[in-house]
C-alpha positions as CSV (number, residue, x, y, z in Angstrom):
1,M,35.3,7.1,-29.5
2,K,36.4,6.4,-26.2
3,A,35.5,3.9,-24.1
4,R,36.3,1.6,-21.2
5,V,36.3,-2.3,-20.4
6,I,35.7,-3.0,-16.8
7,V,35.8,-6.6,-16.4
8,T,35.5,-7.8,-12.6
9,L,35.4,-11.9,-11.3
10,R,31.4,-13.5,-11.4
11,N,30.1,-13.7,-8.0
12,G,30.6,-17.1,-6.0
13,V,34.4,-17.4,-7.8
14,L,36.9,-17.4,-5.4
15,D,39.4,-14.2,-5.4
16,P,42.7,-15.2,-4.0
17,Q,44.4,-11.8,-5.2
18,G,41.5,-10.0,-3.4
19,K,41.8,-12.1,-0.7
20,A,45.7,-10.9,-0.6
21,I,45.2,-7.8,-0.8
22,E,42.9,-7.8,1.9
23,A,45.5,-9.4,4.3
24,A,47.9,-6.7,3.0
25,L,45.8,-4.0,3.8
26,K,45.0,-5.6,7.4
27,S,48.8,-5.6,7.7
28,F,49.5,-1.7,7.0
29,G,47.1,-1.4,10.2
30,I,43.6,-0.8,7.5
31,N,41.3,-2.6,9.0
32,E,38.0,-0.8,8.2
33,I,38.5,-2.3,4.7
34,G,37.6,-5.7,3.8
35,G,35.6,-8.1,1.2
36,V,38.5,-6.9,-1.8
37,R,37.5,-8.3,-5.0
38,Q,40.1,-7.4,-7.7
39,G,39.5,-6.6,-11.9
40,K,40.3,-5.3,-14.5
41,V,40.0,-1.8,-16.2
42,F,40.9,-1.4,-20.0
43,D,40.7,2.3,-21.4
44,V,40.2,1.8,-25.6
45,E,40.6,4.6,-28.2
46,I,38.0,3.2,-31.1
47,D,38.0,3.9,-34.7
48,A,34.3,4.7,-35.0
49,T,31.7,7.0,-35.1
50,D,28.5,4.2,-35.0
51,R,27.9,3.6,-30.9
52,E,26.1,0.0,-31.7
53,A,29.4,-1.4,-34.0
54,A,31.4,0.1,-31.4
55,E,30.1,-1.6,-28.5
56,A,29.6,-5.0,-31.2
57,M,32.9,-5.0,-31.6
58,L,33.8,-3.9,-28.4
59,R,31.7,-7.2,-26.9
60,N,33.8,-9.3,-29.2
61,A,37.1,-8.3,-27.9
62,C,35.8,-9.5,-24.8
63,E,34.4,-12.9,-25.8
64,K,37.6,-13.4,-27.5
65,L,40.4,-11.6,-25.3
66,L,39.6,-9.5,-22.6
67,A,37.8,-11.4,-20.6
68,N,37.7,-14.8,-19.5
69,T,33.9,-15.2,-19.8
70,V,33.4,-18.7,-18.2
71,V,34.6,-17.0,-14.7
72,E,34.3,-13.4,-15.5
73,N,32.0,-10.6,-16.4
74,F,32.4,-7.5,-18.0
75,E,30.6,-4.0,-18.4
76,I,31.6,-1.4,-21.5
77,E,31.1,2.1,-20.7
78,F,31.6,5.1,-23.6
79,S,32.8,8.4,-22.6
Protein backbone atom coordinates (compact mmCIF):
# COMPACT_ATOMS: atom_id res chain seq x y z
CA MET A 1 0.00 0.00 0.00
CA LYS A 2 1.28 3.47 -0.84
CA ALA A 3 0.59 6.67 1.04
CA ARG A 4 1.68 10.27 0.99
CA VAL A 5 2.13 12.31 4.15
CA ILE A 6 1.97 16.08 3.68
CA VAL A 7 3.35 18.18 6.54
CA THR A 8 2.69 21.94 6.66
CA LEU A 9 3.17 24.66 9.20
CA ARG A 10 0.10 25.60 11.21
CA ASN A 11 -1.57 28.91 10.39
CA GLY A 12 0.02 31.74 12.33
CA VAL A 13 3.43 30.04 12.63
CA LEU A 14 6.20 32.13 11.08
CA ASP A 15 7.80 30.55 8.01
CA PRO A 16 11.25 32.08 7.42
CA GLN A 17 12.09 29.54 4.71
CA GLY A 18 8.89 30.41 2.85
CA LYS A 19 9.79 34.12 3.10
CA ALA A 20 13.28 33.40 1.75
CA ILE A 21 11.79 31.48 -1.20
CA GLU A 22 9.39 34.34 -1.87
CA ALA A 23 12.27 36.86 -1.84
CA ALA A 24 14.36 34.65 -4.16
CA LEU A 25 11.48 34.39 -6.63
CA LYS A 26 11.15 38.18 -6.66
CA SER A 27 14.92 38.52 -7.25
CA PHE A 28 14.45 36.34 -10.36
CA GLY A 29 11.75 38.71 -11.58
CA ILE A 30 8.87 36.40 -10.66
CA ASN A 31 6.76 38.99 -8.88
CA GLU A 32 3.34 37.40 -9.33
CA ILE A 33 3.97 34.73 -6.67
CA GLY A 34 3.55 35.77 -3.06
CA GLY A 35 2.71 34.29 0.28
CA VAL A 36 4.92 31.22 -0.10
CA ARG A 37 4.71 28.61 2.68
CA GLN A 38 6.96 25.57 2.59
CA GLY A 39 6.34 22.08 3.87
CA LYS A 40 7.44 18.46 3.57
CA VAL A 41 6.13 15.48 1.59
CA PHE A 42 6.84 11.84 2.47
CA ASP A 43 5.95 9.07 0.02
CA VAL A 44 5.64 5.90 2.08
CA GLU A 45 5.22 2.24 1.16
CA ILE A 46 3.42 0.28 3.87
CA ASP A 47 3.37 -3.48 4.28
CA ALA A 48 -0.31 -3.64 5.20
CA THR A 49 -3.62 -4.52 3.57
CA ASP A 50 -5.93 -2.91 6.13
CA ARG A 51 -6.26 0.82 5.40
CA GLU A 52 -7.41 1.72 8.92
CA ALA A 53 -4.43 -0.03 10.49
CA ALA A 54 -2.07 1.62 7.99
CA GLU A 55 -3.53 5.05 8.74
CA ALA A 56 -3.19 4.48 12.50
CA MET A 57 0.45 3.44 12.02
CA LEU A 58 1.15 6.52 9.89
CA ARG A 59 -0.53 8.84 12.41
CA ASN A 60 1.72 7.34 15.09
CA ALA A 61 4.79 7.87 12.86
CA CYS A 62 3.78 11.48 12.23
CA GLU A 63 3.19 12.23 15.90
CA LYS A 64 6.52 10.67 16.92
CA LEU A 65 8.86 11.69 14.08
CA LEU A 66 7.58 13.01 10.77
CA ALA A 67 5.82 16.13 12.07
CA ASN A 68 6.38 18.48 14.97
CA THR A 69 2.72 18.59 16.00
CA VAL A 70 3.28 21.69 18.13
CA VAL A 71 3.80 23.83 15.00
CA GLU A 72 2.92 21.52 12.08
CA ASN A 73 -0.18 19.85 10.67
CA PHE A 74 -0.11 16.63 8.70
CA GLU A 75 -2.40 15.03 6.16
CA ILE A 76 -2.35 11.41 4.99
CA GLU A 77 -3.42 10.41 1.47
CA PHE A 78 -3.59 6.86 0.13
CA SER A 79 -3.11 5.96 -3.53
